[in-house]
N, C-alpha and C positions, 0 to 999 in steps of 0.2 A: 678579407683572404679570397683568391681567386678559387673558382672552384673547377677543376677539368670533369665536368661529367654531363650526363643529357638535363643536367637540371639547369642548365644555363639556356634561358628564354634568347634565342636568336633573330635575326635580322628579318626574321621572315614573318608573315603574316598572315594571319588568317584571315581569309575575306571573304564572307559571305552575303550576299547580294538580297535584297529583298522588298519588296513589296507589300501586299496584303496577305495572312496570314488565318483562312480561314478553321483552320484547328490547333489546336495546341502542338508545339515541338519541341519533341520529348528528347532531340538528339542535342543537348548544349552542354557545355563543355563542364556546367556545373548545375546547380539547382535552385530554386527556389522556392521556400515554402514559411509561410505567415506563422504566427504564436500559436494560433490553434488547429497548424498541422493541415491547411488548407494549399493548393498549389498555387505557384505563380507561373505566368508563363514567359518566355523568353522568344520574342519577336525575330528578333534581327541581332546578332554579336558579330562585331564585324573587327580584326586587330591586322592593322599595318606595321612590318618592323621595316626599319631601316639598320641598313649596317653597312660601316668603312673600319680597315683594322680591325682592331679589339672593341669599338666601341656599338652598342646593340641602342637601338630609341624602339619602342613598343609604344605604340597607339593603340587604346582599345575603346569600342564605344558600344554599349548593350541597352537595347530597346525592352520594355517588357511590359506584360499589363498586368496586373493584380494590385494587392496591397505592399505597400513601400517602406511600413516603418523597418527602420534599423537593419536593412539586408545588409550586406558585406559581401566583397568579394575577395579571393586569396589565391595570390600567384607566390608560386616558387622564386626569387629571384640568387643570383650567386653575389650580390653583393648588398653590404645596408645602405638603402637609398637615403638621402638627405633632401630638405625641403627641396634646396634649388634642382634637385633630379626630376622633381614631379611638377607639371600643367595639368589645367584643361584645356580643352580645343572646341573649335567649332565642328559642328558633326559634316558637314556639306563634301568635305575631300575624302570621306569613305567612301561615297557611292560614285565619285569621280574614278576613284582606284579601281573600283569591284566593275562597275562597265566598261571601264578599259580594257579591260581583262577577260570578258566573258566572250564565250563562242559567239558568234554574229553569223548570221544568214541573210544573203544578198539576192538580189535579181537580175537577172543580163537578157537582154534583146539581141540575136543576130541582127547584122546591119546587113543592110541590102549589099548583096553580094557584086555588084554590077557598078557599085558608089565609086567613085574615081578614090585611089588611094594616094595619099600623099606623105611623106618622108617625116617622120616625127623621130624623135629622141626617145632612145628605150626608157622604161620605166624608173625611177629612182626615188628611192624612200624618201621621205622626208626626216633629216637629220637621224640616220644610221646613225645606233649604237656602235662605238669602237668596243672590240674585245680586246682590251687591254687587263642635431636634437636629442637630448639624454639619454642615458642608460638606465635599467634599473633590474630586479628580479622580479618575476612576474609570479604574481599570487595570489590567494582568492580561497575557498570553499575549503582552506585548510590544509591543500593538497601540497607535495612537493612536483612539481610540474616540470624541472629541468627547461623551463622556459625563460628566456630570458626578451625583454621590450628593448628594442635596440635606440629604436627614435620613437617621436608622435609627433607629428604635426596637422595642420588644417591646410588644406586645399578648396577652393571653391565650396561645392557643398559634401566634399569627401572630409572623412577624420581619418587618418591614415596613421598606423601601425607597423611598426617593421620590428618581427618578431624573428628570433632565434631560439634553436630547440636541439637539446641533445639527445631526445625518445617520443620516439611518435604518439606513443600510448599518455606520454603529458601534453604533447601538444593539444592532443585532440580531448583528453581532459578539461584542460585549461581553456579550450572553445566552447566547451560546452557548459563549465563551470561559468563562463563570463556572458553566458545566453545567444550562444552561438549554436543553433540545431543543427549536428551534420549526421548524415546519411550512417547508419552500423557500416560497417567495416571500413569506414575514412581514415581510421591509424593504418591500414596495411598499405595504402596507396600513399599516405603522407610518408611512410616505412625511407623509403628509398633515397628522397629528397632531404630528410633529416641526419639520413646516414654520410649525403656525401658533403652536410654543411650548407645546404644550402639555408637561405634567409625566408621569411615570408612576407608579403608585402599584402597587407590586409586594409581596404579601404571600406570602411563603415562609410552612409549615408544618414545625412542630418535631415529626417525628415520637414525640420521647417524649414530649410533652406531648398526643396525641392521644387522644380516647376511642372507642371502640367499643361500639357498641349492636344485638346482637341479629345478630351479624356485620357489620356495617357501620360506616364512618369517621364519627361524627360530630362534624363542625367547628360551631364556635359561628361564627353568621351573625355578617356586621362591617357596624359603620354607621362611614360619617366623610361628613363636612361643610366647605365652602368657600363661599366667596360670588362669583360670578359674573354680568357683565350678561344672557348671553345663557340662554335655557331649552330644552337640547335633550340628544339623546341619541346617543354613538356606537354602533354597531351596525357598523360596517364589517369591526371584525378578527374579528368572528363567522363572516367567508366562510372564515376559515384553515381551517375543516375540515369546510366546510358538503359533504355527498353529496347534498341533494335540496331539498325545501321544508323552511323554517323558519317554526315560526310564532312568534311575538312578542306577547307581551301585556305591555300598558304601562300601569300604575293610578297614577295621582296624586293624591295628598293634598294640598288648598289649603285656604285657608282661603276659602267663601263665592264659590269660582271654579270652574268649569268649563274645560276646556283641548281643543282640537282640534291638529291640524298643520299648521303655516304652509307649510310645501313639497310637501306629498301633498294630492290628494283626499281629502276626508273622508264618510264616508255613515254612515247610523243604522244599523242592520241590522233588516229588518222583526222587526214587533213584534205581542204583541196576536192573535196567531194562535191559530185554532183546531183542534186537530190531531186524527187519528184513534186511538183507543183501543191499535194497534198501536206506535204511538210510546213508549210505557211502556216496551219492552222494546228500546228503540232509541233512546233519547233522543239519545247522544253523537254517533250515528250521522247522526239526522235533523237534527242542529244542523251537524256539517257539514257535509252537503251543505246546507244552507241558506245556513251562510257562503260556501262556494263560490261557488255559485249568484250571490250578493250581489257580490262580488266580481270575476266572472268580467262581470256588470253593469256593473261600476265598474271598470273596471281601473285599478291602482296605487292603488287606494284603501284608507284605516286605517279600519276601523269600528269606530264609537262603540259600545261592548255594555252601557254602564250609566252613569248621573253621576248621583249621587242623594246625600241628607244621609249622610254616612258612620255617625253614630251611629242611623239609624234604618235602616226599611226595609219592605218591607210586599209581599205577604206575605216573611217572614223566614228563608231556609234554615238560619240560624245566630245564633251570638250576634252581638250589635252590636257595633261597636268602640268603646271607651271611651274616658274622659281617660287612664285608665292606657296602653292600646295608642299613643295619639298621642304621649304624651310617649314610649314607646318607641321609635317610629318617627324622633322628633324634634323633638313639638313644645317639648322644654328648651333649645333652641337656637335657634329661629325666633325674628326680630325681634332678634336677638344676643343670647340667652338673659336676656334683661333683663324676661321676664313678659309683655309683652304680648299675646300667646297666648290669656291669661284673657279679652280682652275678646271675646273670640268663641262662647263660650258652647255649645261642639258646634257650629259651624258649618261645618266640614269637608267639601268636597265628593271624594266619593270616582270619580273618571273611570277608566273602563276604553276601554282601547283596544284592537286587536288586529288585526295587519298578518301576512300571509304572502307570502313569496316565495321567489325560487328560489335559488340563486348565481349564475345567469347573468343574474340582473338588478341585480348589485352597486348595491341602494341606497345612496341618499344616506342621512347621519344624520337620525336627526328632530330637525325644530326644531318648537317649539310654540311656541302662540300661545293667548292667553285668548279665551274663547266666552261666548257668550248662554246664559243657561240654557236646559236644553227639559225638554218633560214625555211621558212615553207609557208605554206596556206594562203600564197601572192596569187594576180593576175598575171604571174609572169612564163612566158613559155619558152619554151627552149629551140635551139634550130632547126628543128624540127618537126616544130608548132605545137606540139604537145607540153599542156600545162605540168607545173612542177607539181612532183607528188609526195607526201611526207617530208620526213624535218634532214636536211644534210648539212655537214658542216659548213662553216663560213667563217669570214673575217668581221662579220657584224650580225645582230639578234634583228629579225625578221621575221619572227615564227609566230603566229596566229591557228587557232581552231574556226576555219570560216567554211560555210559551204553556201553553194550557189543555185539556185533554180533558173536553168537556161531556157530558154522561147526560141527554137529557130528559127530561120526565115522561111514563112510560107507563100510571102508574095512571087510576083513572074520572075524570072530568071533570064533576061534579054542580051544577054551578052556572050560573046565566044570565050573569055578567059573568066570568070566568077570567081571570085577570093571569098572562100568560105570561111568561118570561127571568127570572126572579125564581130565582136562583145560590145556592148554599149547600154544606152539607154532607150525606153522604150518610143515605139513609134507616136507622132504628132495627134493620135485619134487614142491611147490609150495613157494611163498615168502608175506610174511606178510605187510598189508598196514600199512603206517603211521599213528601214533594217532593223532586223531581230535582233536580240541580246538572250542567251539562257542565263538568265538569274535566278531562276528555283529550281533549279534542277532536283534537286533534294526530295522534295514534294511533288514532281513529276508521274504521273501514272505511272507504273512498272508493269512488264510481261506483256500489255499490248501491242505496242509499237510492233511490227516485223520488218528487221531493220533490211531484209532483201527486195520487200514489195515500196520501199522509201529510196532507196537509193538508185541513182539512174547507172551506177558502173561496181563493178566489181569491188571489193577492197581485199584483197589477198592478205595483205598482216594480220587480218583477225577473224578470214577465212568466212568473209559473208561473200557470196553468189547475187549480182543481181537480179530480180526473176524477170525475163523477157524485157529484158533493156541494153541498147547499145552497150558497148565497153566504156564508150565515151563520146562525150560530144565532138561534132564534127571537127576535124583537124585543119587547119589552113592549109590550102594549095601552096601556098609561099609563107615565107616569115611576115609576118605582119606586127606592129608594136600594140602591144596590150593598151588597156587605159592605164592613165599615167598619172602620179600625184603631181599640183603643181601649186605653190603658194598654199600651203596647207590644206588647197582642198581636196574633197572624195575624188576619185578616179571619174575620167570621162563615161557618161552612162550611169555611171555608181546612184544605185539608191540615197537620197537625201539623209543627211545626218540629223539625228533627233539628240534632244536634250538627254544629259545623263538622268535628270531627274523624273523623265515622263520613259524611260527605257526601261520595257518587262516582254516578256515573251506572251503569245498571243494565247496560250495555252488555255479552256477553260477550268472548269471544276475542277479542284482536286491538287490543285495548284497551293503552293503556300512558301512561306519565307524560307529559306536556307539557310539553319542556324548553324554556326560554324563551332566547332566541337574542341575542348582540351586544353584553352590554356589555362585557364581557370577554377578553382572551386570557389562554388557558388555559394553562401552561407545566409541563413537567414537568422535572425537576432529572434529569439523569443520576448514576448515582452513581459514586464516584470511588475509583477502585482504591487500597488501601492500597499 
């Protein structure tokens, strides 16, 4: 049965980005506890969803540390899933998606104003995106749960059960009586999904099949797909174990289409800002302050951080996504698995949305809608020599959160008509710093970074005035061509690319894994005494 409610998990993708975690992250969408009641910690949760028509493909990866006996994750879904709808994946694709959409910091040097200028083509973005099982009554413990086991099967190390329920309290009792430890008040969070007719995807891990890497559990990412008219993402279950602010990153992959929220305010992150050199050592902290200020000035808003053709980037912080990645994430089952996706020729748009909220906010589930294409955050200047600012409507999606440290020319100027504002790589006697990406801003130190002291220009959309800085970098005396992208290479003079697996912000103590919140209610099964 199709369910037209916010329970339909959509083609969004909560994506979190993550490296080492020096402390426990409590802002996970669910929770882990062992049979004795001690905590398990989730270091990274990433979810990538793909959408076309009514088809949604959800891919989820959980990394955690702690006891592993028989925990399970629970996800509301709109339909009964079959064994053919579920598979396990290799986790490498998640890092590529997260790195591709992350905010980036680049560094440029002003070129010799007296250097001869040669005609060049206008910068062209590479591949711009076009804007166009058996069932039965569940029993146990002697209670009438009003719960039905719709399907049961095994995929990889996961034992899958699909449940339906007509009473939230009955579902909570069934989980508890079947040795799943759930938090107090969980039935209230489950109630809206039960009332809407949702099914519940429960994936329990077989401890005998779990693999360990460097002492940590290495669970295979799960992927499943279903059809539903509504495009939405359930996040309310994530409130069950929230102890403070939660960061939610949603990445949506869809053919030739950007998405935004239908039931929340939308705002784009201020981009193409020139920043002071000290941002180089605290980029994650700077970006967290910029994001927080944007939300402060736009209460309740969800922030768009990226919208770009998924198989291209400029500059590129890591490898671009390719057809193998798209197939891994679900293009093989879009359009009913009939191969229609081949007609798009790489036209997937990657949209990255970022929300931050507290437990008291009791957010509604996210409902998505199609949105027009936008551009912004590129090294593109207008006829007046001024760098493009903010986001603008366009026929293609080329928007990113990009920030630049610029080194003005300090050498001699010995020509009659110098041309200022031509930016590129460092002088021969200097080396360029690698591009940085803000991958772990959920745990970046907050309250210390002072935006007026770190930006080199005013940011009027969030009412920030730069302290003791010129309004912008030197404008060009006459129009000149910006660095361009050719044959997949980074712009002329742009920092060298880094691999996605080695990409992380350079901030020091206090940084940690960015946790994604809200898709699943993760439960830990109690040990059964012999």
